[in-house]
C-alpha atoms as one frame of an Amber mdcrd trajectory, in Angstrom:
protein
  -0.002  -0.013  -0.091   0.990   3.376  -0.831   2.707   5.233   2.423   0.996
   8.909   3.454   3.733  12.057   3.457   3.964  11.452   6.942   4.553   8.110
   6.721   7.521   8.749   4.085   8.869  11.276   6.338   9.166   8.961   9.225
  10.319   5.997   7.399  13.082   7.504   6.073  13.798   9.152   9.585  13.610
   5.680  11.171  16.081   4.272   8.543  18.055   7.012   9.231  17.980   6.363
  12.816  18.477   2.602  12.582  21.783   3.042  10.734  23.258   5.241  13.211
  21.998   2.912  16.364  23.762   0.057  14.135  26.842   1.717  13.253  26.950
   2.640  16.567  27.017  -1.150  18.002  29.465  -2.699  15.379  31.781  -0.046
  16.290  31.785  -0.837  20.034  31.653  -4.449  18.765  34.408  -4.469  17.258
  36.555  -1.728  18.808  39.008  -3.706  20.698  39.627  -6.065  18.129  42.537
  -5.889  15.243  41.416  -6.932  11.840  43.908  -9.728  11.941  45.944 -11.605
   9.280  44.975 -13.628   6.480  46.034 -17.502   5.471  48.443 -15.540   3.391
  50.334 -13.036   6.332  50.176 -16.308   8.459  52.217 -18.001   5.740  54.429
 -14.749   5.241  55.566 -15.281   9.081  56.891 -18.615   8.332  58.539 -17.707
   5.465  59.880 -13.818   6.015  61.014 -14.410   9.703  64.609 -14.040   8.583
  64.555 -12.721   4.838  63.605  -9.310   4.343  64.027  -9.798   0.617  60.799
 -12.847   0.667  59.076 -10.772   3.020  58.708  -7.898   1.158  57.886  -9.655
  -1.919  55.122 -11.612  -0.283  53.890  -8.180   1.440  53.665  -6.115  -1.695
  51.869  -8.779  -3.482  49.265  -8.902  -0.292  48.970  -5.188   0.183  48.181
  -4.710  -3.943  45.640  -7.297  -2.970  44.172  -6.029   0.281  44.276  -2.333
  -1.372  42.307  -3.114  -4.574  39.815  -4.894  -1.996  39.292  -2.055   0.559
  39.234   0.247  -2.348  36.084  -1.318  -4.162  34.552  -1.653  -1.020  34.681
   1.939   0.149  33.625   2.767  -3.357  30.655   0.396  -3.053  29.658   1.717
   0.630  29.994   5.541  -0.578  27.710   4.563  -3.502  24.951   2.517  -1.301
  24.894   5.293   1.194  24.823   8.388  -1.096  22.167   6.419  -2.884  20.149
   6.391   0.299  21.053  10.134   0.950  19.259  10.915  -2.218  16.329   8.572
  -1.729  14.054  11.714  -0.988  13.707  12.306  -4.255  11.266   8.879  -4.586
   9.106  10.481  -2.098   7.490  13.594  -3.409   6.140  14.767  -0.778   9.443
  14.343   1.417  11.218  15.710  -1.337   8.485  18.641  -1.615   9.146  19.220
   2.446  12.809  19.725   1.489  11.779  22.592  -0.770   9.425  24.011   1.438
  11.971  24.007   4.186  14.484  26.012   1.556  17.068  22.903   2.277  19.491
  22.548  -0.579  19.814  18.665  -0.763  22.207  18.960  -3.681  24.986  19.217
  -1.264  23.930  15.905   0.337  26.413  13.741  -2.247  29.372  15.917  -2.117
  29.582  16.215   1.423  29.211  12.379   1.948  32.215  11.853  -0.777  34.324
  14.443   1.100  33.688  13.530   4.380  34.295   9.780   3.822  37.658   8.215
   4.334  39.512   5.041   5.174  38.702   4.953   8.744  35.659   6.052  10.811
  38.485   8.496  12.485  39.647   9.749   9.817  35.573  10.245   8.638  34.552
  11.822  11.938  37.367  14.550  11.524  36.301  15.361   8.387  32.732  15.421
   9.288  33.538  17.370  12.259  35.570  20.273  10.186  32.345  20.064   7.846
  29.963  20.889  10.596  32.182  23.247  12.241  32.275  24.972   9.492  28.936
  25.439   8.210  27.846  26.631  12.058  30.236  29.007  11.161  28.856  30.118
   8.215  25.469  30.214   9.612  26.829  32.343  12.923  28.192  34.729  10.366
  25.071  35.559   8.365  23.046  35.390  12.152  24.749  38.055  13.819  24.853
  40.399  10.481  21.226  39.536  10.050  20.172  39.980  13.480  21.520  43.683
  13.160  20.153  44.364   9.341  17.517  42.103   8.586  17.152  41.312   4.716
  20.483  43.266   4.296  20.661  45.635   1.488  17.484  46.872  -0.274  16.601
  48.591  -3.608  18.565  51.640  -4.562  17.774  54.696  -4.037  17.358  58.163
  -6.048  21.131  58.643  -6.449  21.924  54.657  -7.454  23.341  54.213  -3.811
  21.544  51.421  -1.869  18.943  52.638   0.819  20.874  53.080   4.221  24.301
  52.839   2.346  25.774  52.131   5.622  24.037  48.786   5.720  25.679  47.979
   2.372  29.588  49.506   4.125  28.988  47.569   7.069  28.197  44.611   5.595
  31.141  44.682   2.999  33.603  45.539   6.169  31.892  42.396   8.082  32.554
  40.196   4.905  36.118  41.190   4.570  36.451  40.740   8.475  35.290  37.406
   8.612  36.386  36.164   5.249  40.152  37.366   5.949  39.948  36.171   9.637
  38.812  32.385   8.577  41.887  32.718   5.624  44.522  33.911   8.186  44.012
  32.407  11.181  44.931  28.829  11.866  41.386  27.104  11.358  41.809  23.175
   9.445  41.188  23.583   5.636  38.424  21.518   5.923  36.341  24.109   8.419
  37.217  27.171   5.661  36.238  25.099   2.777  32.969  24.598   4.146  32.340
  27.874   5.920  33.637  30.029   3.523  31.417  27.938   0.383  28.322  29.002
   2.260  29.689  32.296   3.715  30.326  33.429   0.209  26.850  32.768  -0.925
  25.041  34.166   1.876  27.156  37.255   1.858  26.370  37.947  -1.827  22.307
  37.574  -0.970  22.981  39.792   1.884  24.986  42.804  -0.172  22.443  42.357
  -3.355  19.905  44.824  -3.040  16.527  43.841  -2.715  12.697  44.964  -2.220
  12.046  45.255   1.027   9.148  42.368   0.831  12.052  39.674  -0.221  12.046
  36.207   1.432  13.978  36.014   4.095  16.443  33.109   3.635  18.291  33.406
   6.901  17.224  34.036  10.601  16.561  37.640  11.233  16.531  39.853  14.625
  18.554  37.239  16.437  15.647  34.582  16.122  16.498  31.109  14.265  14.580
  30.525  11.325  14.384  26.921  10.863  12.924  27.495   7.457  16.035  29.796
   6.532  18.455  28.429   4.005  21.439  29.151   6.668  19.738  26.719   9.180
  18.960  24.236   6.373  22.819  24.137   5.670  23.573  22.784   9.108  20.795
  20.542   9.070  22.200  18.374   5.294  25.479  18.585   6.735  24.369  16.756
   9.754  22.427  14.173   7.598  25.510  13.914   5.335  28.053  13.540   7.431
  26.139  10.977  10.087  25.775   8.986   6.826  29.516   9.080   5.974  30.268
   7.659   9.305  27.486   5.225   9.171  28.645   4.124   5.647  32.518   3.654
   6.964  30.795   1.758  10.160  28.520  -0.729   8.318  28.554  -3.950   7.745
  32.102  -4.214   9.317  33.725  -0.878  11.374  37.028   0.384   9.388  38.349
   1.892  12.272  41.632   3.997  12.918  41.642   2.133  16.577  41.625  -1.195
  14.777  44.177  -0.856  11.765  46.388   0.714  15.099  46.448  -2.659  16.914
  46.500  -4.384  13.536  50.017  -2.514  12.745  51.493  -2.866  16.020  51.578
  -6.606  14.661  52.723  -5.877  11.153  55.701  -3.591  12.704  56.743  -5.730
  15.022  56.911  -8.601  12.402  58.774  -6.387   9.856  61.235  -4.974  12.673
  62.136  -8.258  13.437  62.506  -9.687   9.824  64.454  -6.438   9.029  67.125
  -6.936  11.958  67.572 -10.817  11.445  68.320 -10.162   7.541  71.102  -7.236
   8.103  72.626  -9.740  10.736  72.683 -12.425   8.366  74.177 -10.145   5.919
  76.865  -9.155   8.243  77.600 -12.591   9.294  77.941 -13.385   5.659  75.579
 -15.942   5.849  73.764 -15.045   2.177  76.018 -17.505  -0.036  75.856 -14.849
  -3.171  74.348 -11.304  -4.833  74.327 -10.259  -1.252  74.272  -6.452  -2.846
  71.042  -7.407  -4.088  69.515  -8.911  -1.020  71.212  -5.644   0.823  69.613
  -3.595  -1.629  66.005  -5.219  -1.122  66.257  -5.084   2.928  66.680  -1.101
   2.278  63.290  -1.113   0.388  61.923  -3.148   3.223  63.482  -0.539   5.696
  61.453   2.206   3.720  58.625   0.029   3.993  58.737  -0.232   7.821  58.938
   4.008   8.230  55.823   4.084   6.101  53.827   1.377   7.990  54.979   3.604
  11.107  53.609   6.790   9.967  50.467   5.377   9.159  50.066   3.811  12.540
  50.618   7.234  13.951  48.187   8.862  12.085  45.633   6.208  12.695  46.835
   6.519  16.333  46.019   9.973  16.103  42.730   9.910  14.355  41.607   6.728
  16.874  40.566   9.873  19.389  37.845  10.672  17.269  36.169   6.901  17.785
  36.602   6.507  21.243  37.550  10.362  22.592  40.099   8.654  24.759  37.444
   7.249  27.436  38.151   4.290  29.848  41.206   2.532  29.072  41.487   3.705
  25.190  43.126   6.893  26.032  45.916   4.310  28.057  45.940   2.071  24.706
  46.790   4.969  22.425  49.469   6.340  24.699  51.060   2.871  24.851  50.910
   2.787  21.419  52.374   5.991  20.795  55.497   4.582  22.623  55.710   1.893
  20.182  55.880   4.139  17.370  58.145   6.536  19.014  60.508   3.403  19.989
  60.077   1.661  16.610  61.444   4.920  14.533  64.366   5.049  16.800  65.413
   1.666  16.210  64.424   2.250  12.305  67.036   5.384  12.708  69.480   2.480
  13.964  68.737   0.663  11.493  70.093   2.778   9.090  73.148   3.543  10.392
  73.504  -0.200  10.529  73.005  -0.319   6.971  75.809   2.542   6.333  78.182
   0.642   8.211  77.471  -2.596   5.971  77.434  -0.899   2.998  81.246  -0.649
   3.333  81.822  -4.080   4.244  79.827  -5.607   1.338  82.856  -5.728  -0.736
  85.631  -6.046   1.765  87.508  -9.326   2.255  89.589  -9.011   5.284  90.706
 -11.728   6.739  91.270  -9.915  10.130  87.320  -9.128   9.647  86.343 -13.112
   9.133  87.941 -14.218  12.218  86.261 -11.488  14.048  83.024 -12.426  13.024
  83.775 -16.202  13.673  84.292 -15.051  17.353  81.207 -12.959  18.009  78.910
 -14.861  15.663  77.664 -17.141  18.587  77.518 -14.282  21.319  75.759 -11.879
  18.728  73.260 -14.322  17.521  72.419 -14.864  21.391  72.053 -11.273  21.768
  69.362 -10.987  18.600  67.580 -13.752  20.381  66.796 -12.168  24.014  66.807
  -8.697  22.390  64.279  -9.738  20.056  62.123 -11.723  22.260  61.725  -8.617
  24.557  61.077  -6.315  21.666  58.057  -8.763  20.869  57.224  -9.075  24.750
  57.281  -4.929  25.047  54.958  -4.506  21.910  52.447  -7.092  22.983  52.221
  -5.424  26.336  51.390  -2.084  24.709  48.046  -3.449  22.680  46.018  -3.103
  25.746  46.872  -0.147  27.653  48.124  -1.832  30.833  50.928  -3.756  32.438
  49.800  -5.937  35.016  52.046  -7.352  37.763  52.939 -10.567  36.031  53.985
  -8.652  32.894  55.873  -6.464  34.948  58.184  -8.857  36.349  58.571 -10.848
  32.952  59.766  -8.022  31.387  62.414  -7.254  34.059  63.682 -10.500  33.900
  63.892 -10.378  29.968  65.857  -6.981  30.307  68.188  -8.669  32.838  68.821
 -11.539  29.992  69.117  -8.715  27.712  71.474  -6.666  29.492  73.756  -9.951
  30.314  74.067 -10.818  26.745  74.796  -7.400  25.975  77.968  -7.429  28.747
  78.838 -10.882  27.065  78.702  -9.833  23.374  80.462  -6.578  24.307  83.209
  -8.557  26.380  83.906 -11.037  23.118  84.028  -8.217  20.434  86.446  -5.901
  22.624  88.776  -9.053  23.250  88.806 -10.108  19.816  89.462  -6.660  18.380
  92.231  -6.293  20.737  93.729  -9.685  19.834  93.221  -9.476  15.731  95.114
  -5.839  15.680  96.421  -4.553  18.949  95.403  -2.229  21.687  96.318   0.872
  20.252  93.166   2.951  19.175  94.054   4.022  15.648  95.078   0.219  14.960
  91.571  -1.094  15.952  90.259   1.833  14.052  91.993   1.162  10.632  91.071
  -2.584  10.818  87.264  -2.363  12.429  86.080   0.992  12.159  83.268  -0.144
  10.369  82.686  -3.600  12.644  82.535  -0.671  15.459  79.996   1.241  14.286
  77.634  -2.051  13.611  78.236  -3.463  16.931  77.250   0.221  18.796  74.118
   0.473  16.742  73.308  -3.632  18.015  73.718  -2.209  21.158  71.872   0.755
  20.898  68.802  -0.652  19.505  69.064  -3.266  22.337  69.553  -0.410  24.994
  66.169   1.804  23.540  64.382  -1.705  23.679  65.237  -2.133  27.241  64.691
   1.534  28.379  61.045   1.051  27.244  60.739  -2.176  28.999  62.133  -0.653
  32.321  59.552   2.329  31.777  56.527   0.071  30.871  57.465  -1.937  33.908
  57.263   1.130  36.082  53.494   0.854  35.781  53.005   4.846  36.004  49.548
   6.264  35.284  48.965   8.047  32.098  48.647  11.788  32.668  45.588  13.057
  31.123  44.393  16.680  29.734  41.661  18.085  31.865  39.061  20.083  29.772
  40.398  23.087  30.766  43.790  22.274  29.200  42.104  20.771  26.051  39.885
  24.119  25.831  42.826  26.620  25.985  44.825  24.493  23.905  42.139  24.568
  21.022  41.853  28.245  21.342  45.919  29.063  21.395  45.550  26.510  18.423
  43.766  29.123  16.157  46.619  31.494  16.378  49.611  28.884  16.030  51.981
  29.354  13.335  49.971  32.472  11.964  53.132  34.097  11.217  54.808  31.189
   9.574  56.028  32.868   5.666  54.074  29.556   4.264  50.604  30.022   6.060
  51.195  34.117   5.321  51.472  33.140   1.739  48.801  30.399   1.597  46.489
  33.384   3.357  47.533  35.981   1.005  47.077  33.733  -2.057  44.191  32.477
  -1.096  42.580  36.097   0.128  43.390  37.624  -3.082  41.996  35.175  -5.176
  38.649  34.750  -3.010  37.757  38.820  -2.993  38.489  38.885  -6.882  36.136
  35.868  -7.556  33.562  37.469  -5.210  33.922  40.907  -6.821  33.891  39.753
 -10.170  30.530  37.797  -9.410  28.952  40.765  -7.290  29.763  43.271 -10.497
  28.863  40.567 -12.924  29.973  41.049 -16.929  27.385  41.834 -19.176  25.417
  39.486 -20.753  28.064  36.916 -19.664  28.084  36.616 -15.829  24.825  38.155
 -14.488  25.557  40.561 -11.358  25.171  39.251  -8.056  26.515  35.795  -8.871
  27.768  33.953  -5.930  28.472  30.293  -7.802  32.327  31.950  -9.014  33.132
  32.659  -5.418  31.504  29.150  -3.800  33.671  27.308  -6.361  36.628  29.131
  -5.337  35.970  28.149  -1.932  35.616  24.684  -2.509  38.903  24.629  -4.173
  40.947  25.842  -1.402  43.505  23.385  -0.434  47.655  23.499   0.993  48.845
  21.886  -1.953  52.391  22.265  -2.676  54.052  21.933  -5.738  53.251  22.785
  -9.462  50.508  26.101  -9.425  50.098  24.900 -13.325  49.607  21.589 -12.736
  47.226  22.077  -9.805  44.959  24.146 -11.904  44.713  21.775 -14.869  43.367
  19.244 -12.226  40.625  21.766 -10.850  39.896  22.549 -14.905  39.263  18.707
 -15.386  37.884  17.861 -12.273  35.252  20.944 -12.210  34.568  21.744 -15.566
  34.451  18.020 -16.769  32.436  16.787 -14.025  30.097  19.573 -14.014  29.525
  18.928 -17.986  29.069  15.225 -17.304  26.794  15.626 -14.802  24.847  18.480
 -16.646  24.773  15.797 -19.540  23.517  12.647 -17.223  20.727  14.746 -15.658
  19.766  16.197 -19.084  19.419  12.313 -20.208  17.620  11.448 -16.932  14.937
  14.589 -17.195  13.657  13.275 -20.503  11.839  10.800 -18.637   8.816  12.139
 -16.805  10.202  13.878 -13.789   6.617  13.305 -11.870   7.006   9.315 -12.215
   8.742   6.665 -10.335  11.495   6.289 -13.608  13.043   9.129 -13.157  13.581
   8.708  -9.250  14.541   5.471  -9.525  16.928   5.746 -11.994  18.394   9.134
 -10.741  19.668   7.228  -7.809  20.666   4.116  -9.312  22.892   6.380 -11.991
  24.352   8.706  -9.267  25.311   5.577  -7.594  26.906   4.345  -9.953  28.643
   7.932 -10.760  29.972   8.039  -7.460  31.435   4.839  -7.190  33.619   5.116
  -9.822  34.621   8.612  -9.063  35.085   7.622  -5.345  37.079   4.377  -6.000
  39.765   6.481  -8.871  39.876   9.146  -5.804  40.772   6.214  -3.025  43.186
   4.314  -5.591  44.909   6.918  -8.021  47.778   9.110  -6.354  47.865  10.959
  -9.489  44.298  11.490 -10.666  42.925  11.273  -7.054  42.553  14.958  -6.266
  40.973  15.342 -10.031  38.463  12.620  -9.444  37.408  14.157  -5.882  36.328
  17.271  -7.513  35.009  15.404 -10.707  33.008  13.596  -8.361  31.646  16.028
  -6.265  30.436  18.796  -8.340  29.333  16.245 -10.896  27.431  14.943  -8.160
  25.587  18.279  -7.405  24.380  18.560 -10.523  22.769  14.912 -10.920  20.958
  15.906  -7.783  19.427  19.519  -9.172  15.737  19.648  -9.454  14.503  17.645
 -12.419  12.693  20.017 -15.267  11.118  18.997 -18.366  13.411  21.227 -20.291
  17.393  21.771 -19.615  17.972  24.658 -18.395  20.928  25.748 -20.758  21.540
  28.838 -19.786  21.802  27.869 -16.278  24.258  25.107 -17.493  26.159  27.960
 -19.475  26.543  30.198 -16.483  27.808  27.356 -14.569  30.546  26.302 -16.770
  31.280  29.780 -17.726  31.504  30.686 -13.781  33.641  27.761 -13.052  36.119
  28.223 -15.546  36.577  32.171 -14.582  37.029  30.868 -10.952  39.726  28.526
 -12.226  41.308  31.424 -14.267  41.670  34.134 -11.480  42.949  31.427  -8.859
  45.145  29.893 -11.603  46.476  33.927 -12.190  46.740  34.725  -8.717  49.074
  31.294  -7.816  51.089  31.600 -10.657  52.009  35.266  -9.972  52.139  35.001
  -6.063  52.852  31.034  -5.324  56.386  30.473  -5.326  57.374  27.367  -8.251
  58.336  24.033  -7.233  61.972  24.527  -8.308  62.215  27.175  -5.867  60.333
  25.325  -3.047  63.190  22.531  -3.510  65.789  24.465  -3.841  65.072  26.233
  -0.371  64.328  23.210   1.135  67.437  21.163   0.595  69.255  24.795   1.481
  67.227  24.737   4.750  68.628  21.123   5.214  72.167  22.083   4.574  71.958
  25.359   7.075  70.498  23.328   9.832  72.557  20.346   9.547  75.849  22.162
   9.502  74.346  23.891  12.781  73.947  20.540  14.175  77.281  19.372  13.474
  79.180  22.416  14.764  77.365  22.041  17.561  77.626  18.297  18.295  81.658
  19.142  17.884  81.778  22.185  20.033  79.230  20.824  22.465  78.495  17.646
  21.902  74.311  18.465  22.149  72.054  19.451  19.323  71.279  23.417  18.784
  68.149  24.146  20.666  65.078  23.099  18.565  66.977  20.886  16.323  66.613
  17.375  15.765  67.595  14.639  12.780  63.569  14.458  12.437  63.071  18.321
  11.338  65.886  17.563   8.896  64.442  14.780   7.466  61.457  16.564   6.929
  63.381  19.067   4.967  64.539  16.086   2.708  60.790  15.130   1.973  59.964
  18.375   1.120  63.023  18.699  -1.303  61.994  15.502  -2.706  58.089  15.970
  -3.015  58.630  19.406  -4.469  61.486  18.227  -7.234  58.884  15.956  -8.482
  56.698  18.525  -8.709  59.070  20.821 -10.228  59.685  18.209 -12.974  56.460
  18.336 -14.138  56.036  22.273 -14.669  56.847  23.676 -18.062  60.239  25.688
 -18.509  59.131  28.949 -19.988  61.989  31.429 -19.024  64.223  29.512 -16.594
  66.838  27.090 -17.236  65.164  23.805 -17.168  64.633  21.858 -13.843  67.397
  18.981 -13.135  65.768  16.545 -11.234  68.793  13.884 -11.463  70.734  16.607
  -9.357  68.615  17.152  -6.628  67.666  13.221  -6.436  71.280  12.588  -5.979
  71.623  15.748  -3.309  68.656  14.325  -1.568  70.474  10.830  -1.593  73.604
  12.158   0.111  71.422  14.338   2.283  69.564  11.347   3.712  73.023   9.393
   4.336  74.305  13.049   6.017  71.038  12.691   8.179  71.844   9.342   9.261
  75.620  10.305  10.080  74.184  13.116  11.897  72.261  11.271  14.208  74.681
   8.386  14.923  77.137  11.144  15.641  74.760  13.086  18.290  74.080   9.257
  19.943  77.900   8.704  19.853  78.775  12.122  21.011  76.160  11.837  23.865
  77.284   8.109  24.923  77.111   8.139  28.819  78.503   5.138  30.989  76.387
   3.771  33.131  76.481   5.027  36.822  76.134   1.904  38.508  79.638   0.842
  37.023  82.680   2.200  38.716  84.883   1.593  35.709  83.126   2.759  33.249
  85.435   5.298  32.013  88.707   6.729  33.350  87.783   9.430  35.997  90.082
  12.397  33.996  87.266  12.358  31.120  84.089  11.437  33.292  83.362  14.850
  34.222  82.032  16.697  31.472  78.629  16.670  29.681  80.077  14.233  27.400
  83.374  12.021  28.060  83.834  11.602  24.257  84.276  15.671  23.608  86.533
  15.730  26.795  88.563  12.994  24.835  88.689  14.852  21.627  89.556  18.440
  23.272  92.447  16.722  24.978  94.052  16.089  21.068  95.765  19.084  20.192
  94.700  18.755  16.458  90.900  18.827  17.200  90.281  22.505  17.186  91.785
  22.764  13.577  89.992  19.822  12.691  86.713  21.846  13.922  87.576  24.553
  11.923  88.239  22.530   8.806  84.839  20.499   9.370  82.960  24.301   9.576
  85.194  25.315   6.152  84.156  22.288   4.597  80.176  21.910   5.492  79.819
  26.233   4.730  82.041  25.341   1.088  79.612  22.722   0.438  76.531  24.958
   0.924  78.175  27.551  -0.952  78.807  25.150  -3.614  75.344  23.365  -4.024
  73.718  27.127  -3.832  76.029  28.237  -6.448  75.170  25.107  -8.927  71.490
  25.332  -8.141  70.861  29.206  -8.680  73.020  29.279 -11.774  71.044  30.507
 -14.906  72.971  28.812 -16.833  75.199  25.900 -16.922  79.048  27.533 -18.193
  77.721  30.141 -14.714  77.722  27.121 -12.920  80.823  26.108 -13.784  82.480
  29.419 -13.584  81.190  30.703 -10.621  82.082  27.292  -9.072  85.927  27.401
  -9.878  86.813  29.497  -6.747  84.945  27.663  -4.187  87.512  25.604  -2.659
  86.067  22.586  -0.026  89.612  21.445   1.271  87.874  17.949   2.139  91.548
  16.398   1.933  92.950  18.850   4.676  90.021  17.947   7.098  90.707  14.137
   6.495  94.364  14.676   7.197  93.730  16.401  10.503  91.004  13.340  11.204
  94.379  11.254  10.816  96.244  13.243  12.856  93.596  13.570  15.562  92.875
   9.268  15.379  96.936   9.103  16.385  96.375  11.596  19.157  93.556   9.775
  20.601  95.516   6.654  20.615  98.175   8.414  22.597  95.824   9.862  25.088
  94.128   6.929  25.926  96.899   4.085  25.577  95.414   0.582  26.397  92.804
   2.167  29.272  89.819   1.653  27.621  90.544  -2.070  27.211  89.991  -2.328
  31.244  86.587  -1.323  30.526  83.526  -3.726  31.430  80.494  -2.003  30.224
  78.228  -2.643  27.176  79.704  -1.197  23.731  77.150   1.393  23.977  78.236
   2.751  27.079  81.784   2.330  26.406  83.751   5.751  25.319  86.570   3.738
  23.592  83.429   2.189  20.998  81.536   5.686  21.286  85.137   7.426  19.822
  85.736   5.065  17.408  81.815   5.800  15.751  82.860   9.434  16.074  85.604
   9.478  14.233  84.103   7.679  11.919  81.022   9.315  11.508  83.095  12.612
  10.818  84.977  10.844   7.989  81.640   9.786   6.536  80.242  13.460   6.603
  83.593  14.605   5.119  82.801  12.043   2.250  78.882  13.031   1.629  80.253
  16.511   1.353  82.626  15.415  -1.370  79.212  13.760  -2.877  77.488  16.948
  -3.122  80.115  18.561  -4.509  80.128  15.961  -7.643  76.951  15.990  -7.884
  76.670  19.858  -8.029  79.567  19.787 -11.003  78.259  16.667 -12.555  74.475
  18.118 -13.455  75.298  21.334 -14.059
């Protein structure tokens, strides 16, 4: 039987509420469960336990398969729930009710597409941004309409609006609110949704209109539930709740669950990685060691990516449970795992650096050394990885009970004992195979010292976290006032940074030009008071860094083609009877297919994802427009023309004001060189990194350089010399090696003896912040070495800067002639320092019975080796700068 209009509305509302309840039930059912491995991943654990080469191959295959399934699953979910959001068109009275309330339902599909993400946490965060932005837009128009109901009215005798002060105040208010949204540190999602509504609201407010014009917004400080401004809030709540339900049903895609899953995954990956490297070190691969070593490095990069994804999941998990109950403790524990794992991966990178120098060597002394230390090393590997697995498992439930704490402490004792045994074996073997002189052992085993120092450092990091967890200290949580104060302060954080200022100025000019172009109009092309141009510009706001031309070409493809395709589909659907069921059913099904394909491309393609994102969003808005017997060709033309003008304005401003990707790449690498030089100088002078500096920031600079360089390669060269991607690729590679050396040097310079051991270091060197630095400073040639290193680093910077900024290849060659690096002088002084250390220390450190990571002799060996490697990296950068001119 046919439902009555009230029954239609209540039926849809009941289904909507039921879906929300089911979504919440599923979330609570699955929240504490990891996704778990497949049969293939279980098989992988056996095959790849000690071979990163096999592990990488299997995991790449498994990831491709799972990503494909996940992308289609998300696309299907998006399509099904967008079809549900469009279902009011099937119920004529419900659809008429939305019109009666002036609620614009064309935004429902784009809201779902642009807020839905891979997990509930990410989707909820995006939905909150959309809701917060919509509420801000409502408040903006609510306040100004409260003082001036209806806005500007019909012009008077002199061509000015009656009460021209209303226009002036309204325009000032528009400028204040718009510039405030762009210059304060709002999330970009909040900006997009707030300004897209705000542009249309203020265009209507500033448009001269008759006093009896219909009230679209709340006036006189009274909320009008039939107003368009309030309607956007209603549509946003409905659409965002549906997008959250979409990732919750039938099984929830949870950030918390993904993080729990990645705990086991990263645990297995690190164990595989370390075992593989130790097998390489112990010469257990019969042949093709170089290929295996390269694959191991690729596997480490995979671990880095997985840790970054896990960190993002941990952050977004807050939106799923708000740290209630034990979930806050679990998030804290998982964060500790990520922090420790990143330190371990840094050590692995330094371990690879030491191993890379040994792959081609066939030293008889080295083979004898490996024979003597092999068994103690394997014993240490077994105990430290067992502790690592135990510590990792202890982070998954957020608590460490008394039994777990005692088990961890017992395992820590075992690891520390194995560390000491291995250290003694290594120390004795080195002294026996060379002699007790520092210089002799450095010449014979400098790379071995680095390898074992990093192995012991990894073991120490694991035991430190185990000791921390065993204390069972409660997790400190921020109270409501601290959260509120931090949120308010966040609006102003970073607003004075150059990158934020550039973003705000560039987009302010673009938005204002689009708004005023639409307000004034352009003859018969664009009628006055057209808000679409500025609205489109608001929806296109992004923090994208890269080629301005490529970005705006993507905007053209997404916005214009999406609008055109949507218009064609809408016209074809409208050929049927608009009042019949055929139109409603065909429109809903077609919209589902259209959004499914668009959302899949958005999720699966890094290159075309942004274009598909715009294509699906703008196309769905057109498809959801009201059906008409004859297509509004004039409106279609105006829509496409407005979109094109919007992109032309934004592209012109971007090209005129935005720094080029080539400049971004150069400045990011120059920043790395400056901060790296400061870090090395501080380590050599004071044995500590400068305040606010760390190797993570240096790594970020290199990532920015690489990303901008890839974008710069895509941009056309109109006037300047073509961008040299090969130069920046080589420089970034050398920079990453330098960053590893800086991190290792800082660990070596800060190596401290265990206070429980009285013989940890001779008392002569135990008074300063760094006993290693005290030994260095006791060497006569050390001040000259420091000065030579400063010159090498400075001239390296000048050579790179000259080569990058030169307008021609010939200019680069001539300008570089007068820059002398004098790396040979620094190498010679370093050798002299090694001899002086031998004279200064004699065989005293042979008497030290401490693990190698706390032994000053080992730290000195590593520090000297890393200084030498830094000089070599500067030579590499010089060679790259002179080769790729």
